[in-house]
C-alpha positions as CSV (number, residue, x, y, z in Angstrom):
1,M,50.4,-11.2,95.2
2,P,52.4,-7.9,94.9
3,T,50.8,-5.3,92.7
4,D,52.3,-3.2,89.9
5,R,54.7,-0.3,90.3
6,G,51.8,2.1,90.3
7,L,50.5,4.0,93.3
8,T,49.8,1.2,95.7
9,R,52.9,-0.9,95.0
10,R,51.8,-4.0,96.6
11,G,52.5,-6.6,96.3
12,V,26.0,-22.8,99.7
13,F,23.7,-22.1,97.4
14,A,22.8,-24.4,94.6
15,V,22.8,-28.2,94.6
16,A,22.7,-28.2,90.9
17,A,26.0,-26.2,90.8
18,L,27.6,-28.8,93.0
19,A,26.4,-31.5,90.8
20,L,28.0,-29.8,87.8
21,S,31.4,-29.5,89.5
22,G,32.7,-32.6,87.9
23,L,32.9,-30.7,84.7
24,S,35.8,-28.7,86.0
25,T,38.0,-31.8,86.1
26,A,36.7,-33.5,83.0
27,R,38.0,-31.2,80.4
28,A,41.4,-32.3,79.3
29,A,41.9,-29.6,76.7
30,P,40.6,-26.1,76.1
31,S,37.2,-26.1,74.4
32,G,37.0,-22.3,73.7
33,R,33.3,-22.3,74.4
34,S,31.9,-20.2,77.2
35,W,29.0,-21.4,79.3
36,L,29.0,-18.8,82.0
37,G,25.5,-17.6,81.3
38,S,23.8,-14.2,81.0
39,N,25.5,-12.7,84.1
40,S,29.0,-13.4,82.9
41,A,30.3,-9.9,83.6
42,R,30.8,-10.8,87.3
43,F,33.6,-13.2,86.2
44,A,35.4,-10.6,84.0
45,G,36.7,-8.1,86.6
46,A,40.4,-7.2,86.7
47,F,43.1,-5.5,88.6
48,V,44.9,-3.4,86.0
49,N,47.9,-1.0,85.8
50,W,47.6,2.6,87.0
51,G,48.1,4.1,83.6
52,E,48.6,7.8,82.9
53,T,45.6,9.0,84.9
54,G,44.3,6.1,87.0
55,R,43.2,2.5,86.7
56,E,39.7,3.4,85.5
57,H,40.9,4.3,82.0
58,V,43.0,1.1,81.8
59,L,40.0,-0.9,83.0
60,Q,37.9,0.6,80.2
61,A,40.5,-0.6,77.7
62,W,40.2,-4.1,79.4
63,E,36.4,-4.0,78.8
64,T,37.0,-3.0,75.2
65,W,39.5,-5.9,74.8
66,L,36.7,-8.2,76.0
67,G,34.0,-6.6,74.0
68,R,32.1,-5.6,77.1
69,P,30.1,-2.5,77.8
70,R,31.7,0.3,79.9
71,S,31.2,-0.1,83.6
72,S,30.1,-3.8,83.3
73,V,32.9,-5.4,85.3
74,L,34.3,-4.9,88.8
75,G,37.5,-3.0,89.3
76,V,40.1,-4.0,91.9
77,D,42.5,-1.7,93.8
78,F,44.7,-1.8,96.9
79,Y,44.4,0.8,99.7
80,G,47.3,2.1,101.7
81,Q,50.1,-0.5,102.3
82,A,53.4,1.2,102.9
83,S,52.7,3.2,106.0
84,W,49.9,4.3,108.3
85,E,50.2,7.7,106.8
86,D,49.0,6.2,103.5
87,F,45.5,5.7,105.0
88,H,45.2,9.5,105.2
89,K,47.4,10.6,102.2
90,L,45.7,8.2,99.7
91,D,42.1,9.2,100.6
92,W,41.8,10.9,97.2
93,V,42.3,7.7,95.2
94,P,38.7,6.4,95.6
95,G,37.5,9.8,94.6
96,L,39.5,9.7,91.4
97,W,37.8,6.4,90.5
98,K,34.5,8.1,91.1
99,K,35.4,11.2,89.1
100,L,36.5,9.1,86.1
101,N,33.4,6.9,86.3
102,P,30.7,7.2,88.9
103,A,29.1,3.9,87.7
104,R,32.1,1.7,88.5
105,N,32.1,-0.5,91.6
106,V,35.4,-1.5,93.1
107,V,36.9,-4.3,95.2
108,W,39.2,-2.6,97.8
109,S,41.9,-4.7,99.3
110,V,42.6,-3.1,102.7
111,P,45.5,-4.2,104.8
112,L,44.7,-5.2,108.3
113,T,47.9,-3.7,109.7
114,I,51.2,-2.3,108.4
115,T,54.3,-4.4,108.5
116,G,55.9,-4.0,111.9
117,T,52.7,-3.1,113.7
118,P,51.3,-6.1,115.7
119,L,47.8,-7.2,114.9
120,A,47.1,-6.8,118.6
121,D,47.5,-3.1,118.3
122,V,44.8,-2.9,115.6
123,A,42.6,-5.2,117.7
124,G,43.0,-2.9,120.6
125,G,42.0,0.2,118.6
126,A,45.4,1.9,118.3
127,H,44.8,2.6,114.6
128,D,41.1,3.3,114.5
129,A,41.7,6.7,113.1
130,E,43.5,5.3,110.1
131,F,40.8,2.9,109.3
132,E,38.2,5.6,109.8
133,A,39.9,7.7,107.2
134,A,40.0,4.8,104.7
135,A,36.4,3.8,105.4
136,L,35.2,7.4,104.9
137,A,37.1,7.8,101.6
138,I,35.9,4.6,100.2
139,A,32.3,5.0,101.3
140,A,32.2,8.5,99.7
141,A,33.2,7.0,96.3
142,H,32.0,3.4,96.5
143,P,29.3,2.9,99.2
144,K,28.6,-0.6,97.8
145,A,32.3,-1.6,97.5
146,I,33.6,-5.0,98.4
147,I,36.2,-4.7,101.1
148,R,38.8,-7.5,100.9
149,L,40.2,-7.0,104.4
150,G,43.5,-8.6,105.5
151,W,43.8,-10.9,102.5
152,E,46.1,-13.9,102.2
153,M,46.5,-14.0,106.0
154,N,47.8,-17.6,105.7
155,I,51.0,-16.5,103.9
156,S,54.0,-15.6,106.2
157,N,55.3,-12.6,104.3
158,M,52.1,-10.7,104.7
159,G,52.3,-8.0,107.3
160,W,49.1,-9.3,108.9
161,F,50.1,-13.0,108.8
162,A,47.8,-14.7,111.3
163,G,50.0,-17.7,112.1
164,G,50.4,-17.8,115.9
165,H,48.2,-14.7,116.2
166,E,44.9,-16.1,115.1
167,D,42.9,-14.5,117.9
168,D,44.4,-11.1,117.3
169,Y,43.7,-11.4,113.5
170,V,40.1,-12.2,114.3
171,K,39.6,-9.4,116.7
172,A,41.3,-6.9,114.4
173,F,39.2,-8.0,111.4
174,R,36.0,-7.7,113.4
175,R,37.0,-4.3,114.8
176,V,37.8,-2.9,111.3
177,V,34.5,-4.2,109.9
178,G,32.7,-2.4,112.6
179,I,34.4,0.9,111.6
180,F,33.7,0.4,107.9
181,R,30.0,-0.4,108.6
182,R,29.6,2.9,110.4
183,H,30.3,4.6,107.1
184,S,28.3,2.4,104.8
185,S,25.8,-0.4,105.6
186,S,26.1,-1.6,102.0
187,F,29.8,-2.6,102.1
188,K,30.4,-6.4,101.6
189,F,33.4,-8.0,103.2
190,D,35.6,-10.6,101.6
191,W,37.8,-13.0,103.7
192,C,40.3,-14.2,101.2
193,P,43.2,-16.7,101.9
194,G,45.8,-17.7,99.4
195,W,45.2,-21.1,97.9
196,G,46.6,-24.3,99.3
197,P,48.2,-25.1,102.6
198,Q,50.6,-22.1,102.5
199,D,52.1,-21.3,106.0
200,M,49.1,-22.0,108.3
201,P,45.6,-23.5,108.1
202,A,43.5,-20.6,106.9
203,A,40.4,-21.7,108.7
204,T,41.9,-21.1,112.1
205,A,41.7,-17.3,111.3
206,Y,38.1,-17.2,110.2
207,P,36.6,-14.1,111.8
208,G,32.9,-15.1,111.9
209,D,29.8,-15.3,109.7
210,D,28.5,-12.0,111.0
211,V,31.5,-10.0,109.6
212,V,32.1,-12.0,106.3
213,D,30.0,-11.9,103.2
214,F,32.3,-13.8,100.7
215,I,34.8,-16.6,101.1
216,G,37.6,-15.6,98.7
217,L,40.6,-17.5,97.3
218,D,43.6,-16.2,95.3
219,V,44.6,-18.8,92.7
220,Y,47.6,-18.7,90.4
221,D,49.1,-21.3,88.0
222,F,52.3,-21.8,90.0
223,K,55.2,-23.7,88.4
224,S,56.0,-27.2,89.6
225,E,57.4,-30.4,88.1
226,S,54.0,-31.9,87.4
227,S,52.0,-31.5,84.3
228,A,49.3,-28.9,83.8
229,A,46.6,-31.5,84.4
230,E,48.3,-32.8,87.5
231,R,48.8,-29.3,88.9
232,W,45.1,-28.5,88.4
233,T,44.0,-31.6,90.3
234,N,46.6,-31.8,93.0
235,S,47.6,-28.2,93.6
236,Y,44.3,-26.3,93.0
237,L,41.3,-28.5,93.0
238,K,42.0,-31.1,95.7
239,A,44.9,-29.5,97.6
240,P,44.4,-28.7,101.3
241,F,42.7,-25.3,101.4
242,G,42.2,-25.5,97.6
243,L,39.1,-25.0,95.5
244,E,37.1,-28.0,96.8
245,W,37.9,-26.9,100.4
246,Q,36.7,-23.4,99.6
247,R,33.4,-24.6,98.1
248,A,32.7,-26.8,101.1
249,F,33.7,-24.2,103.7
250,A,31.6,-21.5,102.0
251,A,28.6,-23.8,101.8
252,K,29.0,-24.7,105.5
253,H,29.0,-21.0,106.4
254,G,26.3,-20.0,104.0
255,K,28.5,-17.7,102.0
256,L,29.2,-17.0,98.3
257,M,32.7,-17.7,96.9
258,S,34.9,-15.2,95.2
259,Y,38.2,-15.0,93.3
260,P,39.7,-11.5,93.8
261,E,43.0,-12.6,92.2
262,W,43.8,-15.3,89.7
263,G,46.1,-15.6,86.7
264,V,48.5,-17.6,84.5
265,G,52.2,-16.7,84.1
266,H,54.4,-18.3,86.7
267,S,54.4,-21.5,84.7
268,G,54.2,-19.8,81.3
269,D,51.5,-19.7,78.7
270,N,49.0,-22.2,80.0
271,A,45.7,-22.0,78.3
272,S,44.4,-25.1,80.0
273,F,44.5,-23.3,83.3
274,V,42.3,-20.5,81.9
275,Q,39.9,-23.2,80.6
276,Q,39.8,-25.0,84.0
277,M,39.2,-21.8,85.9
278,H,36.4,-20.9,83.5
279,D,34.9,-24.3,83.9
280,W,35.1,-24.1,87.7
281,F,33.4,-20.7,87.6
282,A,30.7,-22.0,85.2
283,A,30.1,-25.2,87.1
284,N,29.7,-23.3,90.4
285,Q,28.4,-20.0,89.2
286,A,25.3,-20.0,91.4
287,A,27.7,-20.0,94.4
288,I,30.2,-17.4,93.2
289,A,29.9,-13.6,93.7
290,Y,32.7,-12.4,91.4
291,A,36.1,-13.1,89.9
292,A,38.9,-10.7,88.9
293,Y,41.9,-11.4,86.8
294,F,45.3,-10.1,88.0
295,D,46.3,-8.2,84.8
296,V,49.4,-6.7,86.2
297,D,53.0,-8.1,86.2
298,G,54.0,-8.4,89.9
299,L,56.6,-10.9,91.3
300,W,56.1,-12.8,88.1
301,P,54.3,-11.9,84.8
302,T,50.5,-12.4,84.9
303,R,49.3,-9.7,82.5
304,I,47.3,-11.4,79.8
305,D,46.2,-8.6,77.4
306,N,49.6,-7.5,76.1
307,G,50.7,-10.5,73.9
308,Q,53.1,-12.2,76.3
309,F,50.8,-15.2,76.7
310,P,49.1,-15.5,73.3
311,E,47.4,-18.9,73.7
312,S,46.0,-18.0,77.1
313,A,45.0,-14.5,75.9
314,S,43.1,-15.9,72.9
315,L,41.2,-18.4,74.9
316,F,40.5,-15.9,77.7
317,R,38.9,-13.5,75.3
318,R,36.7,-16.2,73.9
319,L,35.6,-17.5,77.3
320,F,35.1,-14.1,79.1
321,A,34.0,-11.8,76.3
322,G,30.7,-10.0,76.5
């Protein structure tokens, strides 16, 4: 999903967890009770607005809103997207995060190419210098960062859309991972489609278990003619390349799941979606690395801490509070 109007501008594991998964479809109405467990901070990350001096200060306000300690949640940011020059010009942004809070870890969404540059050029090494610059800047500030590389590759308006170029996408992804690993062996790499069938089958662009740590999925409550309950079951849970597909695919490849973007808003103030996402996280928490709410208004409103979605916000605070 496109980001805010700030600097970037864009926009397995536990059988018991699988057994619990039925809980995510059983709840017909919000319960308001959290059962995420003691390590719940990993589900409370967020992408926030730039603010006056950077996202770190806004993220601290997010933590205060949730009653969580400072530095307890993951931040999310987007690196370079308008031009290849951005990969060099924006190398100070990770350093600003570190200056404002050295203890914060960040999920960096890194484009796999710039719109207009074929994936084949990246796969062939034509832009290694740009990725070297990004990797160096991020490693200096966040050597344990999660790199969400070439996300939502199954959506046709992404500059790195893989449809018809699957081999080039895979080769480019693998090449860039190699570049990043030279600068930090502690980076984790997130391969993250957009939910549902979209414009191509996401699995055909999977770059390989040796270059992927997390199987991500971006999930939004998108407006349709169906009810909220029907949307959850048909559009998110059981849809082709939806939540159940992600769980099975991640388990098959021995990877944890992630949710780098999720949010209400396109279909209005829908607290039941917040409850269902919480329940999915809780039921499958042993197989999930992290989740981050998209707390920025992009193509449609998704921000949840500013009063525009009061029912969703109230429930979110109860379910994801510290």
